[in-house]
C-alpha positions, 0 to 999 in steps of 0.5 A: 250206051257209055261204058260205065265206071263199075264196069271198068277193065282194070284188074285190082279189086273193087273198091269198098265203096262206091263213093265216100261223103266225108262229112255229115253236115247238111250238105253230106246228109243230102248227098247220101241221101242222093246217092242212097235214093239210087243205090250207090253203095256209100260210106258217110264219115263224121268225126261228131256222134252228135248234131250241133243243137245249136242253130246255124244256118236259119235260111233256105229257100225254095229250091231246097225245099224241091230238092227236100221234097223229092228226097221224101222228106219236105213235109217233115222238114217244114214243120220246121220252118217259117215264112221268110218275112222281108227284109227291111233296110235302114240307112245311116239316120234310120230311113228305108232305102231298101226293101229286100223281099220274095217274089209274089205268089203265085209261087214258081217252085210249089214252097215259098220262095225263102223261108226260116227254119230250124237247123237241128230236127231238121238235120236229123231229118236229113240223117234218118231218111239217109239211113233208110237207104239200105246201100248207105253205111254211116260211120260216125265219130270217125275221121278222114286223117288222109288219101292217096289217090290212084286213076281208079280209086281212092284209099282214104286213112280213116281214125276212130275214137278211140285211135283205131286206124284203117283204110277204105277204098271208094271210086269217089269222095265227096268232100263235105268236110266243112271250112277248114276240110283236111281233104281240101287241105290235102289236095292242096286246093287253095281258095280265092279270096273276093276281098271280104273279111269283117268280124261279127257276133250271131246271136240266137235268142229264145224271147218271151211271148211278152218281148216279141211284141216289142221286136220289129215283125220283120226282119231289119238291116240297120246299115248304121255306120255306127254299128251295122246289125241285121234282125232276123225273125226266126221261126216261133219265138226265135230271133238271131241278131248278127252284130259287127263288132268293132276296132279295140273289140276281141272277138273271144271277150264279147262272146262273155254273156255281158257284152252278148246282153249289153250289145242286144240292149237295144231290143232286149234284157236278159229277163225278156229272153233265153240266149241259146248261142252266141258265137264270133265269125269272120265272115268271107266270100271265098270259093275254091280254085277248083273243085276237083282233083281226080275222083276227089271232089268238093262241096258246101263250105269244103269249096266256098263261103258267103257272107249271111246276108241272103241266106244261101250259105247251106242251099249251097251247098244243097245245090252242089251235091244235087248237082253231082249226085245226079252226074255220078249217079248216070255215070255209074249207071253207064249212061255217060262219061267222065266228062260230065262229071267236070261239068259240075265244077265247071257249073258250080264254080261261075255260079257261086262266084256270081252268087257270092259276089251279089252278096258281097256286094250287098255285104258292103253296103250294109257294112260303110263304116263311113258316114259321108259313104254311107250318106251317099249309099242311101241317096244312091238307092233312094235315088234308084228307087225314084225317089223311094226305098226300092225293093229288092227279090230275093230269087232275082239275086240268084243267077241261073246256069250258065256254062257247063251242061246246057244247049245254048246258054246265050238263051235266057231260058236255057240254064235256069229252074223249070218251075213246079205247078200245083197240078190239079188231079181227080183226088186233088191238088199235087206238086208236079214233081210226085207226079213226074219223077226228079229224072230228064224230063221234057216238057211241051206246052200242050196250048201250042201243040198243033194236030201234025205234031208227033211225040211218039217220036221223042225218046221219052215219054213227054210231059204235057202241060195245059190244052189236054195234058195235066192241068195246072192250078195257077198257069205258073208252066204256061206263064213260063212258056209264054215268057220264054217264046217256046213250046218245048223244055229238056230239064236235068234231073236238079230241074235245071233247063237243059235247052228249050225249042219253039216246035216239037220237030226242034226238040228232037234236033235238040235230044240228038245232041244231047244225047251225044252226051248223056244218055236220057 
């Protein structure tokens, strides 16, 4: 068993908190939920007392919903969601050139793969869940003004609305303080620019019932060089337009109500609905040059920003803190050392760089303003589809982990998300995590077990699916094992596969290698 940070032999006083989370947006709230669930003494700071009552993020995926399930809020969140319909991309002449859709059922993680949602109530659910944990202290109207690091702690200077200042200490800090992160700037961490910078207007409206019937029934991407535009079908009567601003259109001037309705005029009139939000943005592709500075970690928008074309912005932040928090929990429990925490930035940086680069490439297609280049783009896509518009699955764009704490990056199953099937029990059907939890798991294909396999010698009780084990409804796990030609998988607390083997004996060997790094 490796030494816990909390049991360190230094003579300094115990820090006020195990962890300070700066920022109580979605990423910070999920971090607080994970840390509170682990019983870690956590302080959450946010300079705003209120949740933004207008939507910003509009899409979440099945990985985020699985996290919400593990935190105990998925059913509450689902009340504010709807399936994300296919996105049809139309070319310069209005012709269909590509469809971006969700993978068909049975769904591998137990949820519709991509959903639209209403952010304010979902954020309120996450905040309320964080507040239920006794080890979590929430301080609103409080912001970080500065910080100092030592080898054993971080000291934060924080200020409140009345001008008061105080110092708090923590073993670690998670900076979820947004795109203009003061903590990132204080640490001198730069953002690497991946070369995407486009001006857009984002407009949310609540549309009347009569007008809803006149709008597209699916999401649409108008790749028109005259003015690229995105249309998104939100929950209920919520509809979003993302409209590219043209040269000479000043962003703030375009936020006037008259200009907004002019932009919306191909779809709506003021009599057809109510404006909910209109904000100008520059869509960027930026990733922090490093994600850790001593005891301080960046997460969410503080670490990366990407164009919105696949709706992955908030999902990325949830992945960040889910990855980091189980590793912090492990270190505080004495089951890992500081090197485990280095894998956070290693894994998340490459993952975000890969996904952001793919989103950027889609964005460059969408944002093409040159008519001839747009014509060639359209022809190329149709050619790729064999004479018709090709279909791209959103989930295929999201990469696996390809470095860090995985057994062998060369094996295609290692570093992917392990599926969550529906399990049939005597009392009904449940998603597998409800039975197995979300710690380290060893999952075995019960159909491939032989009488000589000794499961008792594995360091943790295996989860056998199929055969004489758990009965799944749709064969999701069985198909996964067949596709990857393996018998067993070691699954991390964040549901990513550490490694797979073809036999139970090989599983024991794989566990021996893993336990040189972390106890399971």
